[in-house]
Backbone as JSON, one array per atom type, in Angstrom:
{
  "sequence": "MWSEAALRVIADTDTTLVTACCPGAEALWPSPYDRARSVGEPSVRTEAFEAMAAGEWELASAVWQETVQMLWKPPAAWFSVNAFYVPDGDGYRLRNWYVNFEHPTRRMTSGFDTFDLAVDLVIDSNLSALRWKDEDEYAHVRRLGVVSDTEHQAVELARTQVLAMLEDRAGPFAGTDQWATWRWDASWPPPRFPLHPLAP",
  "N": [[-23.3, 39.34, 50.96], [-24.33, 36.01, 50.74], [-26.37, 34.29, 51.63], [-28.74, 34.04, 54.33], [-29.7, 32.89, 57.54], [-32.01, 32.53, 60.13], [-31.38, 31.41, 63.37], [-31.57, 29.34, 66.35], [-29.68, 29.51, 69.23], [-28.28, 26.73, 70.82], [-26.12, 25.79, 72.31], [-23.07, 27.44, 73.15], [-19.83, 27.46, 73.27], [-16.25, 27.67, 74.03], [-15.3, 25.62, 72.5], [-17.28, 24.52, 70.84], [-20.09, 25.32, 68.8], [-23.5, 25.09, 68.84], [-26.44, 25.14, 67.07], [-29.92, 25.6, 66.11], [-32.79, 25.13, 63.94], [-36.2, 25.43, 62.83], [-39.23, 24.44, 61.08], [-40.66, 27.34, 59.51], [-38.75, 29.13, 60.3], [-37.03, 32.2, 59.57], [-35.36, 33.12, 56.55], [-32.97, 34.18, 54.05], [-32.3, 33.81, 50.7], [-30.34, 33.4, 47.66], [-31.97, 34.48, 44.7], [-31.96, 32.72, 42.35], [-31.4, 30.23, 43.59], [-33.6, 29.97, 45.26], [-35.54, 29.73, 43.35], [-34.75, 27.31, 42.19], [-35.25, 25.5, 44.3], [-37.99, 25.62, 44.21], [-38.8, 24.71, 41.67], [-37.37, 22.45, 41.29], [-35.27, 22.06, 39.5], [-32.13, 21.18, 38.46], [-30.4, 22.73, 36.78], [-30.97, 25.34, 37.32], [-29.76, 25.71, 39.76], [-27.15, 25.67, 38.92], [-27.08, 28.12, 37.6], [-27.21, 29.77, 39.8], [-24.64, 29.35, 41.02], [-23.05, 30.44, 38.98], [-23.9, 33.13, 39.1], [-22.84, 33.68, 41.63], [-20.11, 33.46, 41.11], [-19.83, 35.67, 39.41], [-20.47, 37.67, 41.14], [-22.98, 38.83, 41.33], [-26.17, 38.95, 42.36], [-29.54, 38.65, 43.61], [-31.27, 38.72, 46.71], [-33.81, 36.62, 48.04], [-36.67, 36.58, 50.09], [-37.3, 33.97, 52.38], [-38.61, 30.9, 53.88], [-37.75, 28.47, 56.23], [-38.54, 25.09, 55.74], [-40.3, 22.04, 56.48], [-38.19, 20.35, 57.78], [-36.64, 19.93, 61.01], [-33.61, 21.2, 62.12], [-30.44, 20.59, 63.55], [-27.31, 21.97, 64.25], [-23.85, 21.36, 64.6], [-20.66, 22.67, 65.34], [-17.19, 23.13, 65.58], [-15.18, 26.02, 66.27], [-12.94, 26.5, 64.52], [-13.23, 24.67, 62.47], [-13.51, 23.39, 59.16], [-15.97, 22.47, 58.38], [-19.38, 21.63, 59.21], [-21.46, 19.65, 61.28], [-24.6, 18.39, 60.75], [-27.83, 17.55, 61.94], [-30.77, 16.22, 60.76], [-34.21, 16.33, 61.24], [-37.4, 14.83, 60.82], [-41.0, 14.98, 60.42], [-42.82, 12.68, 62.43], [-45.37, 10.87, 63.21], [-46.71, 12.17, 66.13], [-44.52, 13.65, 66.61], [-41.08, 14.25, 65.95], [-38.42, 12.57, 64.12], [-34.96, 11.53, 63.9], [-33.73, 11.85, 60.73], [-31.37, 11.86, 59.11], [-27.83, 12.4, 59.08], [-25.8, 15.2, 58.11], [-23.09, 16.43, 56.59], [-21.71, 19.48, 56.16], [-19.45, 21.15, 54.18], [-17.46, 23.94, 54.72], [-16.41, 27.38, 55.31], [-14.42, 28.23, 58.26], [-16.05, 29.34, 61.28], [-16.88, 32.79, 61.55], [-17.1, 35.31, 63.86], [-19.69, 37.73, 64.3], [-21.4, 40.84, 64.99], [-24.21, 40.43, 64.8], [-24.42, 37.71, 64.79], [-23.03, 34.9, 63.26], [-20.7, 34.13, 60.66], [-20.15, 32.26, 57.71], [-19.08, 30.21, 54.85], [-20.43, 28.41, 52.39], [-19.09, 25.57, 50.82], [-19.99, 23.88, 48.83], [-19.69, 20.98, 48.46], [-20.92, 17.95, 50.05], [-21.54, 15.58, 52.7], [-23.63, 12.93, 53.2], [-25.06, 10.97, 55.79], [-26.41, 8.01, 57.03], [-28.96, 7.76, 59.6], [-28.33, 5.95, 61.59], [-25.65, 5.75, 61.22], [-24.75, 3.8, 59.49], [-24.24, 3.89, 56.75], [-22.9, 5.97, 54.12], [-22.81, 8.76, 51.78], [-21.27, 10.72, 49.26], [-22.24, 14.02, 48.33], [-23.2, 16.25, 45.7], [-20.83, 16.46, 44.33], [-20.37, 17.02, 41.63], [-21.28, 19.71, 41.49], [-19.43, 20.87, 43.12], [-17.1, 20.47, 41.62], [-17.78, 22.17, 39.57], [-17.92, 24.73, 40.77], [-15.3, 24.93, 41.47], [-14.11, 25.11, 38.88], [-15.13, 27.57, 38.15], [-13.79, 29.21, 39.85], [-14.72, 29.93, 42.28], [-14.18, 28.42, 44.5], [-11.1, 28.34, 45.82], [-7.7, 27.1, 45.21], [-6.47, 26.88, 47.67], [-8.63, 26.73, 49.44], [-9.7, 24.37, 48.51], [-7.75, 22.55, 49.26], [-8.1, 22.74, 52.05], [-10.66, 21.7, 52.26], [-10.22, 19.01, 51.43], [-8.62, 18.12, 53.54], [-10.43, 18.44, 55.59], [-12.39, 16.58, 54.86], [-10.97, 14.17, 55.45], [-10.72, 14.49, 58.17], [-13.37, 14.37, 59.05], [-14.21, 11.82, 58.23], [-12.53, 10.31, 59.82], [-13.42, 11.12, 62.35], [-16.0, 10.03, 62.24], [-15.47, 7.28, 62.01], [-14.2, 6.86, 64.47], [-16.22, 7.42, 66.12], [-16.47, 9.99, 67.28], [-16.85, 13.46, 68.45], [-20.06, 14.75, 67.59], [-20.91, 12.26, 66.82], [-20.28, 10.64, 68.89], [-22.32, 10.68, 70.7], [-24.76, 9.67, 69.67], [-27.22, 8.59, 70.43], [-28.24, 10.49, 72.15], [-28.51, 12.68, 70.51], [-30.39, 11.58, 68.69], [-32.7, 11.51, 70.23], [-33.13, 14.11, 70.8], [-35.26, 17.0, 70.79], [-37.01, 19.68, 69.3], [-38.07, 22.28, 71.35], [-41.39, 22.74, 72.06], [-42.28, 25.18, 73.03], [-40.58, 27.07, 71.97], [-40.46, 29.65, 69.68], [-40.41, 29.83, 66.03], [-37.22, 30.74, 64.74], [-36.34, 34.18, 64.17], [-35.24, 36.99, 62.32], [-33.51, 39.52, 64.01], [-33.16, 42.17, 63.27], [-34.29, 42.8, 60.78], [-37.07, 41.62, 60.31], [-39.15, 39.41, 58.33], [-41.86, 39.79, 58.36], [-44.25, 41.9, 60.09]],
  "CA": [[-23.96, 38.24, 51.65], [-24.93, 35.03, 49.81], [-27.61, 33.85, 52.24], [-28.83, 34.34, 55.73], [-30.68, 32.09, 58.17], [-32.24, 32.78, 61.59], [-31.19, 30.15, 64.12], [-31.61, 29.4, 67.81], [-28.44, 28.93, 69.83], [-28.53, 25.74, 71.8], [-24.95, 25.86, 73.14], [-22.05, 28.25, 72.59], [-18.67, 27.42, 74.16], [-14.97, 27.84, 73.38], [-14.97, 24.46, 71.64], [-18.39, 24.12, 69.99], [-21.32, 26.07, 68.63], [-24.68, 24.28, 68.45], [-27.63, 25.94, 66.78], [-31.04, 24.8, 65.52], [-33.88, 25.89, 63.36], [-37.39, 24.63, 62.66], [-40.11, 25.06, 60.06], [-41.08, 28.7, 59.85], [-37.58, 30.04, 60.57], [-36.77, 33.1, 58.5], [-34.14, 32.99, 55.74], [-32.78, 34.88, 52.81], [-31.55, 32.96, 49.73], [-30.27, 33.97, 46.32], [-33.26, 34.18, 43.97], [-31.92, 31.49, 41.56], [-31.45, 29.08, 44.46], [-34.98, 29.86, 45.71], [-36.3, 29.2, 42.18], [-34.34, 25.91, 42.06], [-36.01, 24.76, 45.28], [-39.43, 25.6, 43.83], [-39.07, 23.96, 40.47], [-36.63, 21.14, 41.31], [-34.51, 21.94, 38.28], [-30.71, 21.38, 38.76], [-29.74, 23.74, 36.01], [-31.19, 26.62, 38.0], [-28.73, 25.79, 40.78], [-25.92, 26.06, 38.17], [-27.18, 29.58, 37.42], [-26.86, 30.4, 41.14], [-23.18, 29.37, 41.15], [-22.5, 31.42, 38.05], [-24.12, 34.41, 39.7], [-21.92, 33.82, 42.72], [-18.8, 33.78, 40.54], [-19.89, 37.02, 38.88], [-20.72, 38.63, 42.24], [-24.21, 39.49, 41.06], [-27.37, 38.19, 42.66], [-30.49, 39.27, 44.47], [-31.74, 37.81, 47.76], [-35.27, 36.45, 48.11], [-37.16, 36.17, 51.37], [-37.69, 32.54, 52.37], [-38.94, 30.37, 55.19], [-37.33, 27.1, 56.37], [-39.67, 24.23, 55.69], [-40.33, 20.59, 56.6], [-37.35, 19.66, 58.77], [-35.94, 20.56, 62.13], [-32.19, 21.0, 61.9], [-29.5, 21.0, 64.59], [-25.97, 22.12, 63.67], [-22.72, 21.29, 65.51], [-19.45, 23.12, 64.69], [-16.1, 23.75, 66.3], [-14.97, 27.34, 65.68], [-11.95, 26.5, 63.45], [-13.44, 23.56, 61.55], [-13.95, 23.68, 57.75], [-17.17, 21.71, 58.22], [-20.36, 21.55, 60.29], [-22.25, 18.38, 61.28], [-26.0, 18.74, 60.94], [-28.81, 16.46, 62.15], [-32.05, 16.62, 60.23], [-35.34, 15.62, 61.87], [-38.62, 14.96, 59.98], [-42.22, 14.63, 61.19], [-43.12, 11.23, 62.58], [-46.48, 10.76, 64.16], [-46.9, 13.44, 66.82], [-43.23, 14.36, 66.87], [-40.03, 14.19, 64.89], [-37.4, 11.52, 64.27], [-33.73, 11.84, 63.17], [-33.75, 11.24, 59.41], [-30.05, 11.67, 58.63], [-26.72, 13.37, 59.37], [-25.42, 15.9, 56.89], [-21.83, 17.2, 56.91], [-21.52, 20.6, 55.21], [-18.06, 21.69, 54.12], [-17.65, 25.38, 54.74], [-15.37, 28.17, 56.0], [-14.5, 28.32, 59.71], [-16.94, 30.39, 61.74], [-16.39, 34.11, 61.9], [-18.11, 35.98, 64.73], [-20.17, 39.04, 63.91], [-22.29, 41.4, 65.98], [-25.52, 39.88, 64.73], [-24.42, 36.27, 64.67], [-21.77, 34.4, 62.78], [-20.61, 34.08, 59.22], [-19.37, 31.15, 57.11], [-19.26, 30.2, 53.42], [-20.66, 26.95, 51.94], [-18.17, 25.17, 49.75], [-20.75, 23.13, 47.84], [-19.72, 19.54, 48.57], [-21.52, 17.54, 51.32], [-21.53, 14.17, 52.99], [-24.84, 12.45, 53.83], [-24.84, 9.81, 56.59], [-27.67, 7.45, 57.61], [-29.18, 8.15, 60.97], [-27.66, 4.93, 62.42], [-24.2, 5.77, 60.89], [-24.39, 2.57, 58.82], [-23.89, 4.14, 55.4], [-22.71, 7.38, 53.77], [-22.57, 9.03, 50.36], [-20.9, 12.08, 49.0], [-23.29, 14.71, 47.59], [-22.89, 17.47, 44.99], [-19.45, 16.45, 43.82], [-20.4, 17.74, 40.32], [-21.4, 21.11, 41.7], [-18.19, 21.23, 43.69], [-16.2, 20.6, 40.54], [-18.19, 23.34, 38.78], [-17.48, 25.98, 41.44], [-13.81, 24.94, 41.35], [-13.77, 25.66, 37.6], [-15.55, 29.02, 38.15], [-12.89, 29.96, 40.71], [-15.44, 30.29, 43.54], [-13.43, 27.73, 45.55], [-9.7, 28.44, 45.4], [-6.82, 25.9, 45.48], [-6.24, 26.84, 49.13], [-9.84, 26.27, 50.02], [-9.85, 22.97, 48.13], [-6.87, 21.76, 50.16], [-8.75, 22.7, 53.34], [-11.79, 20.77, 52.15], [-9.68, 17.7, 51.39], [-8.19, 17.8, 54.9], [-11.66, 18.34, 56.4], [-12.96, 15.29, 54.53], [-10.24, 13.16, 56.18], [-11.04, 14.65, 59.59], [-14.78, 13.94, 59.26], [-14.25, 10.34, 58.11], [-11.87, 9.75, 61.04], [-14.37, 11.34, 63.47], [-17.08, 9.07, 62.1], [-14.91, 5.97, 62.32], [-13.89, 6.82, 65.9], [-17.43, 7.81, 66.88], [-16.1, 11.17, 68.04], [-17.71, 14.61, 68.23], [-21.51, 14.43, 67.78], [-21.14, 10.79, 66.62], [-20.12, 9.88, 70.17], [-23.59, 10.71, 71.44], [-25.84, 9.61, 68.66], [-28.54, 8.33, 71.1], [-28.69, 11.78, 72.7], [-28.96, 13.46, 69.29], [-31.61, 11.03, 68.13], [-33.86, 11.78, 71.08], [-33.32, 15.61, 70.95], [-36.45, 17.5, 70.15], [-37.25, 21.13, 69.4], [-39.0, 22.58, 72.4], [-42.6, 23.31, 71.47], [-42.48, 26.53, 73.48], [-39.72, 27.96, 71.22], [-41.02, 30.08, 68.37], [-39.47, 29.75, 64.9], [-36.22, 31.83, 64.8], [-36.61, 35.32, 63.31], [-34.15, 38.01, 62.22], [-33.77, 40.57, 64.99], [-33.04, 43.52, 62.69], [-35.12, 42.94, 59.58], [-38.04, 40.53, 60.18], [-39.88, 39.34, 57.1], [-43.26, 40.25, 58.56], [-44.36, 42.55, 61.39]],
  "C": [[-24.67, 37.3, 50.65], [-26.24, 34.49, 50.35], [-27.61, 34.15, 53.73], [-29.92, 33.49, 56.34], [-30.8, 32.45, 59.65], [-32.18, 31.45, 62.27], [-31.35, 30.42, 65.6], [-30.39, 28.78, 68.36], [-28.77, 27.97, 70.94], [-27.36, 25.68, 72.77], [-23.87, 26.66, 72.39], [-20.89, 28.28, 73.58], [-17.42, 27.73, 73.37], [-14.69, 26.76, 72.36], [-16.05, 24.13, 70.64], [-19.53, 25.1, 69.98], [-22.41, 25.15, 68.14], [-25.88, 25.2, 68.28], [-28.72, 25.05, 66.2], [-32.03, 25.74, 64.85], [-35.04, 24.91, 63.12], [-38.2, 25.22, 61.51], [-40.68, 26.41, 60.5], [-39.95, 29.67, 60.14], [-37.34, 30.93, 59.36], [-35.45, 32.85, 57.82], [-34.12, 33.92, 54.59], [-31.86, 34.03, 51.96], [-31.41, 33.7, 48.44], [-31.49, 33.54, 45.48], [-33.13, 32.95, 43.03], [-31.99, 30.23, 42.37], [-32.89, 28.89, 44.98], [-35.83, 29.32, 44.58], [-36.0, 27.72, 42.0], [-35.11, 25.03, 43.06], [-37.45, 24.62, 44.87], [-39.69, 24.72, 42.69], [-38.36, 22.65, 40.4], [-35.8, 20.96, 40.1], [-33.0, 22.22, 38.61], [-29.99, 22.45, 38.01], [-29.86, 25.12, 36.63], [-30.08, 26.82, 39.14], [-27.36, 26.16, 40.14], [-25.93, 27.58, 37.98], [-26.8, 30.33, 38.7], [-25.35, 30.42, 41.33], [-22.53, 30.33, 40.21], [-22.73, 32.86, 38.52], [-23.14, 34.76, 40.83], [-20.56, 34.19, 42.19], [-18.74, 35.17, 39.96], [-20.07, 38.06, 39.98], [-22.02, 39.39, 42.03], [-25.42, 38.63, 41.33], [-28.26, 39.04, 43.55], [-30.96, 38.27, 45.5], [-33.31, 37.78, 47.81], [-35.64, 36.05, 49.55], [-37.64, 34.73, 51.32], [-38.01, 32.13, 53.74], [-38.44, 28.92, 55.14], [-38.56, 26.24, 56.5], [-39.33, 22.78, 56.02], [-39.49, 20.03, 57.73], [-36.97, 20.56, 59.91], [-34.45, 20.2, 61.96], [-31.4, 21.44, 63.15], [-28.08, 20.91, 64.0], [-24.89, 22.15, 64.77], [-21.42, 21.73, 64.77], [-18.44, 23.63, 65.63], [-15.68, 25.01, 65.57], [-13.97, 27.33, 64.46], [-12.16, 25.45, 62.38], [-13.89, 24.1, 60.18], [-15.15, 22.78, 57.43], [-18.06, 21.92, 59.4], [-21.07, 20.2, 60.17], [-23.7, 18.73, 61.63], [-26.84, 17.47, 61.07], [-30.1, 17.03, 61.64], [-33.16, 15.69, 60.77], [-36.61, 15.85, 61.02], [-39.83, 14.52, 60.83], [-42.43, 13.14, 61.21], [-44.19, 11.11, 63.67], [-46.76, 12.12, 64.78], [-45.69, 14.23, 67.05], [-42.28, 14.31, 65.68], [-39.09, 13.02, 65.17], [-36.14, 11.99, 63.48], [-33.77, 11.1, 61.85], [-32.35, 10.91, 58.96], [-29.08, 12.69, 59.21], [-26.28, 13.98, 58.02], [-24.2, 16.75, 57.24], [-21.67, 18.27, 55.8], [-20.14, 21.12, 55.25], [-18.12, 23.18, 53.86], [-16.48, 26.07, 55.41], [-15.51, 28.01, 57.51], [-15.43, 29.48, 60.11], [-16.22, 31.68, 62.04], [-17.43, 34.86, 62.66], [-18.38, 37.39, 64.19], [-21.14, 39.54, 64.97], [-23.66, 40.73, 65.99], [-25.58, 38.36, 64.66], [-23.07, 35.77, 64.33], [-21.84, 34.17, 61.33], [-19.76, 32.89, 58.83], [-19.62, 31.2, 55.62], [-19.31, 28.75, 52.98], [-19.78, 26.68, 50.71], [-18.69, 24.04, 48.82], [-20.77, 21.61, 48.05], [-20.18, 19.13, 49.97], [-21.36, 16.06, 51.47], [-22.84, 13.84, 53.72], [-24.65, 11.16, 54.52], [-26.17, 9.32, 57.11], [-27.76, 7.77, 59.07], [-28.46, 7.22, 61.93], [-26.13, 4.83, 62.14], [-23.78, 4.57, 60.05], [-23.92, 2.77, 57.38], [-23.71, 5.62, 55.12], [-22.58, 7.52, 52.27], [-22.2, 10.48, 50.21], [-21.98, 12.72, 48.12], [-22.72, 15.97, 46.95], [-21.41, 17.59, 44.58], [-19.34, 17.17, 42.45], [-20.51, 19.25, 40.51], [-20.09, 21.63, 42.33], [-17.13, 21.4, 42.58], [-16.5, 21.85, 39.72], [-17.72, 24.63, 39.48], [-15.95, 26.07, 41.5], [-13.39, 25.58, 39.98], [-14.08, 27.12, 37.49], [-14.6, 29.86, 39.0], [-13.56, 30.43, 42.03], [-14.67, 29.63, 44.74], [-12.0, 27.7, 45.07], [-8.94, 27.15, 45.71], [-6.6, 25.74, 46.99], [-7.48, 26.27, 49.89], [-10.1, 24.76, 49.7], [-8.97, 22.07, 49.02], [-7.45, 21.66, 51.53], [-9.91, 21.76, 53.34], [-11.27, 19.31, 52.17], [-9.25, 17.23, 52.76], [-9.43, 17.58, 55.8], [-12.39, 17.01, 56.12], [-12.3, 14.16, 55.34], [-10.62, 13.27, 57.66], [-12.43, 14.07, 59.89], [-14.91, 12.44, 59.23], [-13.62, 9.69, 59.36], [-12.76, 9.97, 62.24], [-15.54, 10.33, 63.46], [-16.6, 7.69, 62.49], [-14.65, 5.79, 63.84], [-15.11, 7.07, 66.8], [-17.12, 8.94, 67.82], [-17.01, 12.35, 67.68], [-19.16, 14.27, 68.41], [-21.8, 12.95, 67.61], [-20.87, 9.96, 67.89], [-21.38, 9.79, 70.96], [-24.79, 10.6, 70.58], [-27.24, 9.37, 69.33], [-29.13, 9.66, 71.62], [-29.24, 12.66, 71.57], [-30.3, 12.92, 68.75], [-32.86, 11.3, 68.93], [-34.07, 13.27, 71.34], [-34.53, 16.03, 70.19], [-36.48, 19.01, 70.32], [-38.33, 21.34, 70.41], [-40.22, 23.25, 71.85], [-42.87, 24.73, 71.9], [-41.59, 27.56, 72.76], [-40.4, 28.35, 69.94], [-40.06, 29.92, 67.26], [-38.49, 30.92, 64.94], [-36.6, 32.95, 63.8], [-35.38, 36.23, 63.31], [-34.46, 39.16, 63.22], [-33.86, 41.97, 64.38], [-33.94, 43.79, 61.51], [-36.06, 41.77, 59.4], [-38.75, 40.57, 58.84], [-41.32, 39.83, 57.17], [-43.33, 40.94, 59.9], [-44.89, 41.64, 62.47]]
}
């Protein structure tokens, strides 16, 4: 296991899984990645990818901070579409969309499993502009063999699918007003791991 995050299921159908998390949600991350977040040093993230390639890392207990996140994913897709919300006055506002390229969802007893393939697409909240993110890290994990040629081909196809979905205003981009006004219910506690909580 490379990482683990506690999420709240918003919708789960044959066609789409929608989950969310909020500040305070429990997580487990590789210790180099956790250190990279703390010190803001990109080279530490490189260490994390090298540990992944070697198959040797330790997990550190973590807590999701700052943003509320909602994730949308069809079961066979090689990507998920994420909406990030940031504090704004007494509530939150949609800051941006974030497309994460990853393995299709695999169901497990305790949740679901996927695998992050490093490259991402960041889209403005109003869909007016986009930028590719972490292309250098994606090239690095390709060189390390973490992402195979077959996975690379799947990512290239997924990129085309996402851009077409964005242009056609399909999927979650068809209901951006609804997503922009969605809010985490104040009565919902931060998600926790059911089997191994970080604190009693």
